[in-house]
BATITOR-972492 format. One record per residue (C-alpha): residue in three letters; x, y, z. Coordinates in steps of 0.5 Angstrom, whole numbers, padded with zeros to 4 digits, always signed. Layout:
// BATITOR-972492
ALAXYZ ...
//
This chain:
// BATITOR-972492
MET+0048-0027+0154 ASN+0047-0019+0152 LYS+0046-0015+0158 GLU+0045-0008+0155 PHE+0038-0010+0152 SER+0032-0015+0151 PHE+0027-0016+0145 ILE+0019-0016+0147 ILE+0015-0018+0141 ILE+0007-0019+0140 THR+0004-0024+0136 PHE-0002-0027+0134 ASN-0002-0033+0129 GLU+0005-0031+0126 GLU+0008-0038+0124 ILE+0010-0035+0117 LEU+0013-0028+0120 LEU+0016-0030+0126 PRO+0022-0034+0124 ARG+0024-0029+0119 LEU+0025-0024+0125 LEU+0028-0029+0130 GLU+0033-0031+0125 SER+0035-0023+0124 ILE+0036-0022+0131 GLY+0039-0029+0133 ASP+0046-0027+0133 LEU+0045-0021+0138 ASP+0044-0026+0144 ALA+0039-0022+0147 SER+0033-0025+0151 ILE+0027-0025+0148 TYR+0020-0024+0151 ILE+0014-0026+0147 LEU+0007-0024+0149 ASP+0002-0028+0145 SER-0006-0027+0144 GLY-0008-0034+0143 SER-0005-0036+0137 THR-0008-0043+0134 ASP-0002-0044+0129 GLY+0005-0046+0131 THR+0007-0039+0133 VAL+0008-0041+0141 ALA+0012-0047+0139 ILE+0017-0043+0134 ALA+0018-0038+0140 GLU+0019-0043+0145 THR+0024-0047+0141 ALA+0028-0040+0140 GLY+0028-0040+0147 ALA+0023-0034+0148 LYS+0019-0033+0155 VAL+0012-0033+0153 LEU+0006-0030+0156 GLN-0001-0030+0154 HIS-0006-0024+0154 PRO-0013-0023+0150 PHE-0012-0018+0145 GLU-0016-0011+0146 ASN-0012-0007+0142 HIS-0004-0005+0141 PRO-0003+0000+0146 THR-0006-0004+0152 GLN-0002-0010+0149 TRP+0004-0007+0150 ASP+0002-0004+0156 PHE+0001-0011+0159 ALA+0008-0013+0156 LEU+0012-0008+0159 LYS+0008-0009+0166 ASN+0009-0017+0166 PHE+0015-0019+0163 GLU+0021-0019+0168 ILE+0026-0015+0164 SER+0033-0015+0167 THR+0037-0011+0162 PRO+0037-0003+0162 TRP+0034-0003+0155 VAL+0028-0006+0151 ILE+0027-0006+0144 CYS+0019-0007+0142 LEU+0018-0010+0135 ASP+0012-0013+0131 ALA+0013-0020+0128 ASP+0012-0017+0121 GLN+0019-0013+0122 ILE+0026-0015+0121 VAL+0032-0013+0123 THR+0037-0011+0118 PRO+0045-0012+0118 GLU+0046-0004+0118 LEU+0041-0004+0125 LYS+0044-0010+0127 THR+0051-0007+0127 LEU+0049-0001+0131 LEU+0046-0006+0136 GLU+0052-0010+0137 GLU+0056-0004+0138 PHE+0051-0001+0143 LYS+0053+0000+0150 ASP+0049+0003+0155 GLN+0054+0008+0158 ASP+0055+0011+0151 TYR+0048+0013+0152 ALA+0047+0016+0159 ASP+0043+0022+0157 VAL+0039+0018+0152 ASN+0032+0015+0154 GLY+0030+0013+0147 ILE+0032+0011+0140 TYR+0028+0012+0134 PHE+0029+0006+0128 ASN+0028+0008+0121 ARG+0023+0004+0118 LYS+0022+0001+0110 ASN+0015-0001+0109 PHE+0013-0006+0104 PHE+0007-0008+0101 LYS+0006-0014+0096 GLY+0013-0014+0095 ALA+0014-0007+0093 TRP+0018-0002+0098 ILE+0014+0004+0099 LYS+0019+0010+0098 HIS+0014+0016+0097 GLY+0008+0019+0100 GLY+0011+0020+0107 TYR+0013+0013+0108 SER+0021+0014+0107 PRO+0024+0016+0111 PHE+0019+0014+0117 TYR+0022+0014+0124 LEU+0019+0009+0130 LEU+0021+0009+0137 LYS+0023+0002+0138 MET+0028+0002+0143 PHE+0028+0005+0150 ARG+0030+0005+0157 PHE+0026+0000+0161 GLY+0022+0003+0167 VAL+0022+0010+0163 GLY+0018+0009+0157 TYR+0011+0007+0157 SER+0005+0005+0152 ASP+0001+0011+0150 LEU-0006+0008+0152 ASN-0010+0015+0150 GLU-0009+0012+0143 ASN-0014+0006+0141 MET-0010+0003+0135 ASP-0004+0008+0132 HIS+0000+0006+0138 ARG+0006+0009+0140 PHE+0011+0009+0146 ILE+0012+0015+0151 ILE+0019+0017+0153 PRO+0020+0022+0158 GLY+0027+0026+0156 LYS+0032+0026+0150 THR+0031+0021+0144 VAL+0036+0020+0138 ILE+0035+0018+0131 TRP+0039+0012+0128 LYS+0037+0014+0121 LYS+0041+0008+0118 GLY+0038+0003+0123 TYR+0033+0000+0118 LEU+0027-0004+0120 LEU+0024-0008+0114 GLU+0017-0009+0115 GLU+0013-0013+0111 ASN+0007-0017+0113 LEU+0007-0023+0108 LYS-0001-0025+0110 GLU-0002-0018+0107 ASN-0001-0020+0100 SER-0008-0023+0100 ILE-0012-0016+0099 SER-0018-0020+0103 PHE-0013-0020+0109 TRP-0011-0013+0108 ILE-0018-0011+0108 ALA-0021-0015+0114 LYS-0015-0013+0118 HIS-0016-0005+0116 ASN-0024-0006+0117 ARG-0022-0008+0124 TYR-0018-0002+0125 SER-0023+0002+0123 ASP-0027+0001+0128 LEU-0022+0002+0133 VAL-0020+0009+0130 ALA-0028+0011+0129 HIS-0029+0010+0136 GLU-0023+0014+0138 GLU-0025+0020+0134 VAL-0032+0020+0137 GLU-0029+0020+0144 ARG-0024+0026+0142 LEU-0030+0029+0140 MET-0034+0028+0146 GLN-0027+0030+0150 ILE-0027+0024+0154 ARG-0020+0022+0150 SER-0014+0027+0150 GLN-0007+0027+0147 THR-0001+0025+0151 LEU+0004+0028+0147 LYS+0005+0035+0146 PRO+0004+0037+0139 HIS+0010+0040+0136 PHE+0011+0041+0128 TRP+0019+0042+0130 GLY+0019+0037+0135 SER+0021+0029+0135 PRO+0018+0025+0130 ASP+0012+0023+0134 GLU+0011+0030+0137 ARG+0010+0032+0129 THR+0005+0026+0128 ALA+0001+0029+0134 TRP+0001+0036+0131 PHE-0002+0033+0124 LYS-0007+0029+0128 GLN-0010+0035+0131 LEU-0010+0038+0124 TRP-0013+0032+0122 TRP-0019+0032+0127 LYS-0021+0039+0125 LEU-0022+0037+0118 PRO-0029+0036+0115 ARG-0030+0028+0115 TYR-0031+0025+0108 VAL-0027+0031+0105 ARG-0020+0030+0109 PRO-0019+0023+0106 ALA-0019+0026+0099 LEU-0015+0031+0101 TYR-0010+0026+0104 PHE-0010+0022+0098 ILE-0008+0028+0094 TYR-0003+0030+0099 ARG+0000+0024+0099 MET+0000+0023+0091 PHE+0003+0030+0089 PHE+0006+0033+0095 GLN+0009+0027+0098 LEU+0010+0024+0091 GLY+0007+0018+0092 ILE+0005+0018+0084 LEU+0013+0016+0083 ASP+0012+0009+0087 SER+0010+0003+0083 ARG+0003+0001+0081 THR+0003-0003+0087 GLY+0005+0003+0091 VAL+0000+0007+0088 ILE-0005+0002+0090 PHE-0003+0002+0097 HIS-0003+0010+0098 PHE-0010+0009+0095 MET-0013+0004+0100 GLN-0009+0007+0106 ALA-0010+0014+0105 PHE-0017+0014+0102 TRP-0021+0008+0103 PHE-0019+0006+0110 ARG-0020+0014+0112 LEU-0026+0014+0108 VAL-0029+0008+0112 VAL-0027+0011+0119 ASP-0031+0017+0117 ILE-0037+0013+0115 LYS-0037+0009+0122 ILE-0036+0015+0125 ASP-0043+0018+0122 GLU-0046+0011+0124 ILE-0044+0012+0131 LEU-0046+0019+0132 LYS-0053+0017+0129 ALA-0054+0012+0134 GLN-0053+0017+0139 LYS-0058+0022+0135 GLY-0063+0022+0141 THR-0059+0026+0145 ILE-0057+0031+0140 LYS-0061+0038+0140 THR-0063+0041+0133 THR-0063+0048+0131 LYS-0067+0051+0125 PRO-0063+0051+0119 ALA-0061+0057+0115 HIS-0067+0059+0109 PRO-0064+0056+0103 LEU-0066+0062+0098 THR-0062+0066+0102 PHE-0056+0062+0101 LEU-0058+0061+0094 ILE-0058+0069+0093 LYS-0051+0069+0096 PHE-0048+0064+0092 VAL-0050+0066+0085 LEU-0048+0073+0087 LEU-0041+0071+0089 PHE-0040+0066+0083 LEU-0042+0072+0078 LEU-0037+0077+0082 PHE-0031+0072+0082 TYR-0033+0069+0075 TYR-0033+0076+0071 PHE-0028+0079+0076 ASN-0023+0074+0073 ILE-0025+0075+0066 TYR-0024+0083+0067 TYR-0018+0082+0070 PHE-0015+0078+0065 GLY-0017+0083+0060 VAL-0014+0089+0063 THR-0007+0085+0064 THR-0007+0082+0057 PRO-0005+0087+0051 GLY-0011+0091+0048 ILE-0016+0097+0049 HIS-0017+0096+0056 TYR-0009+0094+0058 ILE-0007+0097+0065 PRO+0001+0096+0065 PHE+0002+0096+0072 LEU-0003+0091+0074 ALA+0000+0086+0068 ASN+0007+0087+0071 HIS+0006+0087+0078 LEU-0001+0084+0080 ASN-0002+0079+0075 TYR-0004+0073+0079 ILE-0007+0070+0073 SER+0000+0070+0069 GLY+0003+0068+0076 LEU-0002+0062+0077 ARG-0001+0060+0070 ILE+0007+0060+0071 VAL+0006+0056+0077 LEU+0002+0050+0074 LEU+0007+0050+0068 LYS+0013+0049+0073 SER+0009+0044+0077 GLY+0007+0040+0071 ALA+0014+0040+0068 GLY+0017+0039+0075 LEU+0013+0033+0076 LEU+0014+0030+0069 ASN+0022+0031+0070 LEU+0021+0027+0077 MET+0018+0021+0073 GLY+0024+0021+0068 PHE+0021+0025+0062 THR+0025+0031+0060 ALA+0020+0038+0060 ILE+0021+0045+0059 THR+0017+0051+0060 ASP+0016+0058+0058 ASP+0011+0063+0060 TYR+0005+0059+0056 ASP+0008+0053+0053 LEU+0010+0046+0056 LEU+0014+0042+0052 LEU+0015+0035+0053 ALA+0021+0032+0049 GLY+0019+0026+0044 HIS+0011+0028+0045 GLY+0010+0035+0043 MET+0008+0042+0046 LEU+0002+0044+0050 ARG+0000+0051+0051 ILE-0004+0053+0057 VAL-0009+0059+0056 TYR-0014+0062+0060 SER-0019+0057+0060 CYS-0014+0052+0062 LEU-0013+0055+0069 GLY-0019+0053+0073 LEU-0021+0059+0075 GLY-0029+0058+0073 VAL-0029+0052+0077 ILE-0025+0055+0083 SER-0030+0061+0082 PHE-0036+0056+0083 PHE-0033+0052+0089 ALA-0031+0059+0093 ALA-0038+0062+0092 PHE-0041+0056+0095 VAL-0037+0055+0101 ILE-0037+0062+0103 ALA-0044+0063+0102 PHE-0046+0057+0106 PRO-0048+0058+0113 ALA-0042+0054+0117 LYS-0036+0056+0122 ARG-0031+0061+0119 LYS-0026+0057+0121 SER-0029+0051+0117 LYS-0030+0055+0111 ALA-0023+0058+0111 TRP-0019+0051+0112 PHE-0024+0048+0107 LEU-0023+0053+0102 LEU-0016+0053+0102 ALA-0015+0046+0101 GLY-0021+0045+0096 VAL-0017+0051+0091 ILE-0010+0047+0092 GLY-0014+0040+0091 ILE-0017+0043+0084 GLU-0010+0046+0082 ALA-0007+0039+0084 LEU-0012+0036+0079 ASN-0011+0041+0074 VAL-0003+0039+0074 LEU-0005+0032+0073 ARG-0009+0034+0067 PHE-0003+0037+0064 VAL+0002+0032+0066 LEU-0003+0026+0063 LEU-0005+0031+0057 ALA+0003+0032+0055 ILE+0004+0024+0055 PHE-0002+0021+0052 TRP-0006+0027+0048 ASN-0006+0026+0041 LYS-0008+0032+0038 LYS-0008+0029+0031 GLU-0014+0025+0033 HIS-0021+0028+0032 HIS-0025+0028+0039 ILE-0032+0028+0040 ILE-0031+0031+0047 ASP-0025+0036+0048 HIS-0021+0035+0054 HIS-0023+0041+0057 THR-0030+0039+0057 ILE-0028+0032+0060 PHE-0024+0035+0065 ASN-0029+0040+0068 LEU-0035+0034+0068 LEU-0030+0030+0072 LEU-0028+0036+0077 TYR-0035+0038+0078 LEU-0037+0031+0080 ILE-0032+0031+0085 ILE-0033+0038+0087 ALA-0041+0036+0088 CYS-0039+0030+0092 THR-0034+0033+0096 LEU-0039+0039+0098 TYR-0045+0034+0099 PHE-0040+0031+0105 TRP-0038+0038+0107 VAL-0045+0040+0108 ARG-0047+0034+0112 HIS-0041+0035+0116 ASN-0043+0042+0118 ASP-0050+0041+0119 GLU-0049+0035+0124 SER-0044+0040+0127 ASN-0049+0045+0128 LYS-0054+0041+0131 ALA-0049+0038+0136 ASN-0047+0045+0137 PRO-0052+0050+0135 ALA-0049+0056+0139 SER-0042+0056+0136 SER-0045+0056+0129 SER-0044+0062+0125 SER-0045+0065+0117 VAL-0042+0070+0113 
//
């Protein structure tokens, strides 16, 4: 019997998945402990046939389930490996475990495994999902379950941890091949996350881990979570989806992968935000209200700022373009319009090249091999849309910090969509065909619709924040 480590697995109706996992770890000759939460299928019989020790405990959430397992199983090995039933130990990871000796890790308390996640049979390679490190192996009695999390469980390991980058876990829940199962599961999860976030808003729940961007994988996750909680509800799902698709290259995943990113990054997060609103509205009787800013004041500020931004951009374009009003110094050293055009062109070409096309650019043109040339002029840069968006956000009476974050994220989001437009035009737009509505009009209509929806939810979020904390609201 393996004297170095034991396995703990939590289950609920896993007769389809559990045999795969047990087969993948069978040769390791390690003790197996299974905490079941009332399975009604053959899960328990499969576990007992494999020689596992089984306990039952009603399911509340993953952190409490793992806490019960770590406190109630009589583990005799110095290390434990905590796995979910939908995971499989790969041969590479099995080799590392076969060679594992406690004395070789005397100064280490935890080990991260590298996970490969699958959805409907497709490996999710991009969008921040690969590499993805999970702390699954740690010293028994040293590591513990983080009860400050409601759904996104993790283990807290004091002391040193290491990462096995080639120690892959495969995670694929075959039951999620039915999208109805996936939706029902994440609908339950959204309840847990929404209640957790409300408790954090009320400051009755805190983070156990110290957020640190350059720390361990879990400390970095804690840092991103703090950022997430500060973003406006309803806006952040769209920002996260754009971030996953473009900045983390989720668009390069298969059709199934893109569906996964949409459902997991946007749909699920949007449902959470809706449920947070429902919880807060149920507590509305305890919220004090304050007199809102006069709408005419906001309207005047908005119009003046929009005209200022819009015509300043046109003026600056004029003085940086050869002609009567040309100013060489501005054109050569402070030409943000030319800089933006180059960034957009390079980004579009880079994305096309990543997608397997061949694209090159100069200062004005994007050339896609086999498709033709796309010229980017002033009207393509989105400065009018950005002027509208910036004027609205700056004029609206909200916290300065909220406006700064939203403005930055909005401008990045607008230009990310602009890059996507260039990519789609380069691939699909047929310049020889007659179009009743040109692509600039189509793009602007769609973009203004997206912005209108985003601003609506941002305004609602800030109105509710001001009602809850009237003393903290400030405007510019």
